[in-house]
C-alpha positions as CSV (number, residue, x, y, z in Angstrom):
1,X,-0.1,0.1,0.1
2,X,1.3,3.5,-0.9
3,X,2.5,5.8,1.8
4,X,-0.2,8.3,3.0
5,X,1.0,11.9,2.1
6,X,-0.7,14.9,3.8
7,X,-2.1,17.5,1.1
8,X,-3.1,21.2,1.3
9,X,-5.6,21.5,-1.7
10,X,-6.0,25.1,-2.8
11,X,-9.7,26.6,-2.9
12,X,-9.3,27.1,-6.5
13,X,-9.4,23.4,-7.0
14,X,-12.9,21.6,-6.9
15,X,-13.9,19.3,-3.9
16,X,-13.4,16.0,-6.5
17,X,-9.6,16.7,-5.9
18,X,-9.9,16.4,-2.1
19,X,-12.0,13.5,-2.5
20,X,-9.6,11.8,-5.0
21,X,-7.0,12.3,-2.4
22,X,-9.1,11.1,0.5
23,X,-10.2,8.0,-1.4
24,X,-6.5,7.0,-1.8
25,X,-5.9,7.3,1.9
26,X,-4.1,10.7,2.1
27,X,-4.7,13.2,4.7
28,X,-6.3,16.4,3.0
29,X,-6.5,20.0,4.5
30,X,-9.2,21.4,2.0
31,X,-9.0,25.3,2.2
32,X,-12.8,25.6,1.2
33,X,-13.7,23.5,4.2
34,X,-12.3,25.4,6.9
35,X,-11.0,28.6,8.5
36,X,-8.5,29.1,5.8
37,X,-10.9,30.2,3.0
38,X,-9.7,33.4,1.5
39,X,-6.3,33.4,3.1
40,X,-3.5,34.7,1.1
41,X,-1.0,32.7,-0.7
42,X,1.6,33.3,1.7
43,X,-0.5,32.1,4.8
44,X,-1.3,28.9,2.6
45,X,2.4,28.5,1.9
46,X,3.3,28.8,5.4
47,X,0.6,26.6,6.6
48,X,1.6,23.7,4.2
49,X,5.3,24.4,5.3
50,X,4.7,24.2,8.9
51,X,2.2,21.0,8.5
52,X,4.7,19.3,6.1
53,X,1.9,19.0,3.4
54,X,2.2,19.1,-0.4
55,X,0.4,22.1,-1.7
56,X,-1.9,21.4,-4.7
57,X,-3.1,24.3,-6.7
58,X,-3.7,25.9,-10.0
59,X,-2.4,29.0,-8.8
60,X,0.6,30.4,-10.3
61,X,1.5,33.1,-7.8
62,X,2.7,31.1,-5.0
63,X,5.9,32.3,-3.3
64,X,8.2,29.6,-4.5
65,X,11.3,30.9,-3.2
66,X,10.1,31.6,0.3
67,X,11.5,29.4,3.2
68,X,10.2,27.4,4.9
69,X,8.8,25.3,2.0
70,X,6.1,22.9,1.9
71,X,6.7,19.2,1.4
72,X,6.2,19.8,-2.2
73,X,4.1,21.5,-4.7
74,X,1.8,20.3,-7.3
75,X,0.6,22.5,-10.1
76,X,-2.5,21.4,-11.8
77,X,-2.3,23.0,-15.4
78,X,-5.7,22.0,-16.6
79,X,-7.9,23.8,-19.2
80,X,-10.3,26.4,-17.9
81,X,-13.1,24.5,-19.7
82,X,-12.4,21.3,-17.7
83,X,-15.3,20.5,-15.4
84,X,-14.8,19.5,-11.5
85,X,-15.2,15.9,-12.4
86,X,-12.6,16.2,-15.1
87,X,-10.0,17.9,-12.8
88,X,-10.6,15.3,-10.3
89,X,-9.9,12.5,-12.8
90,X,-6.7,14.1,-13.6
91,X,-5.6,13.8,-9.8
92,X,-7.1,10.2,-9.8
93,X,-4.8,9.3,-13.0
94,X,-1.8,11.1,-11.2
95,X,-2.1,8.9,-7.9
96,X,-2.6,5.7,-9.9
97,X,0.5,6.2,-12.4
98,X,3.0,7.9,-10.2
99,X,4.9,7.4,-6.8
100,X,4.1,10.8,-5.0
101,X,7.1,10.3,-2.9
102,X,9.1,11.5,-5.8
103,X,7.2,14.8,-5.6
104,X,8.3,15.2,-2.0
105,X,10.5,18.4,-2.3
106,X,9.7,19.4,-5.7
107,X,7.3,21.4,-7.7
108,X,5.5,19.1,-10.0
109,X,3.5,20.4,-13.1
110,X,0.6,18.0,-14.0
111,X,-0.9,18.6,-17.2
112,X,-3.4,15.9,-19.0
113,X,-1.6,13.9,-21.4
114,X,1.7,14.6,-20.3
115,X,4.4,12.8,-17.9
116,X,4.5,15.1,-14.5
117,X,7.6,17.1,-14.4
118,X,9.1,17.5,-11.0
119,X,12.0,20.3,-10.1
120,X,13.0,21.0,-6.9
121,X,11.4,23.7,-4.8
122,X,14.4,25.8,-4.4
123,X,17.1,26.7,-6.8
């Protein structure tokens, strides 16, 4: 069984993403469900870093050079025309086909139809 990883799912992603991660046995903090709804990118970055979570988002404005860093960042690059169920399916496919441990300490860009690309968060 794969290792359970902690995630922070940004509010710019649908509930389907949080559900896909939870269904796979991962610990998920979904921003829309709690007190951090509407929080700044800096607050969410710091929260993910303190709690050692992988931050998953569509947002290109996160402060990637800020320390401390989260356990990792997954940047979902899906077309704006994608429905929430399609975005959830992209995450389910990622979980089925890739070792998430390789995404620790990295910024990983995930796009439908492409192999995810991971690069160190800092550097």
